[in-house]
N, C-alpha and C positions, 0 to 999 in steps of 0.2 A: 793784404789780409786784415790789417787794422782798419782800413777805411770801410771794408765790407762789414766788419764786426760793428763798427759805429752805426752803419746804416741799419743793420739787423737789430741793434739795441733800440734805436729810435722807433722802429716799427713795433717791436715786442713790448717796449715799455711805454708806448704811446706818448712820446716826448719829442722835443725839438733838438735836444742835445743828449745823445745816448751816453756819451762818456761822462758828462756831468751827473746824469741820473744814476749811472752805475757807481760812480764814486760816492754819491750820497748813500746808496744802499750799502756799500762796503763799510762806510762810517757807522751807519745805523746797526750793522751787524757786529761792529767792534773789531773789524779786521783792518786795522790801520796799516799794518805792514803790507798787505796786499794792495790797499789803496795807494800807498806810496810807491810801490813797485809799478803799479799800473800808470801812475802819473809820470814816472821816469820814462817809460816806454812811449807814452803819448807824446812827451816832449821830444824823444828821439825820432819818432816818426815825423813830427812837425819839422825838425831840423833837416831830415832827409828830404822832405818835400819843399821846404821854403828857405833853407840855409840859415845864416846867422840872424839872430833876433832874440826875442824874449825867451823862447824855449832853449835856444843855444846858451844864453847867459845863465839860465837856471841850472842847466846841466854842468856847465863849466864850474860853477860855484861848488858843486859836489862831485867833481870828476873822480876823486880818489875812492868814492864809495859806490860808484855805478857798476852794474853787472855787465857792462859793455865798454868799449873804448870810444872816446871822443877826442877829436883833434883839437888841441888847445891852440890859442892864439900864437902864431909864429911857427907852429908845427906844419910840416908839409906832407909827412908820411906817417903811417902807423908802424911800418917796418922799413927802416932805411935800406935802400938797395933793392927793394922789391919792385922791379919795373912793371910787373903785371898788376900792381895795386890800382884799384879803381879810386878815383878822386872823390871821396865823400867826407863829410865831417864826422859821421858815425861809422864805425867799422861794422859792416854787414857781412857776417860770415855764417856758417852753419849754426853755430851756437846762438847767435842773435836771432835767427829765424825760428829755431826750435824754442827758444825762450819766449818769443812772441806767441807762438802757438800754445805753449803751456800756460802762459799768462791768460790768454783768451779763455782757455778751458777752465782755469781756476776762478776767474771772475764770473764766468757763466754759472759754474757750480754754486758759488756763493750767492748769486742772485736767485738761483732756483731754490736754495735753502730758505731764503727770505720771502720769496714770492712763488707760491706753489703754481700759479698760472703762467709762469715764465717758461717759454720753450724756445730753443734755438736749434 
């Protein structure tokens, strides 16, 4: 969902990096809270795709404030004893997926407010 959104942003905003352009627009609009939330989910998606690295470290440093769960260093499970748990560094559950969809919708709305020619 996020990768598709990035591709659509690149085309609609005529840019090479849709996420970076969207974040600039959010800052120009004064919506720093939405930009920060967007950045958290961009990092989460990067962690899901690539594992530990720069995005993981950024999320670990703010793990208590995140709207989703991240496995910290040395943690093996989100829920101890859940043998059906999928091994990921970010807990992907219904809430996470719905939050991603809502975030995409909110970012799109904010961009439309700033750029009347923006359509997704």
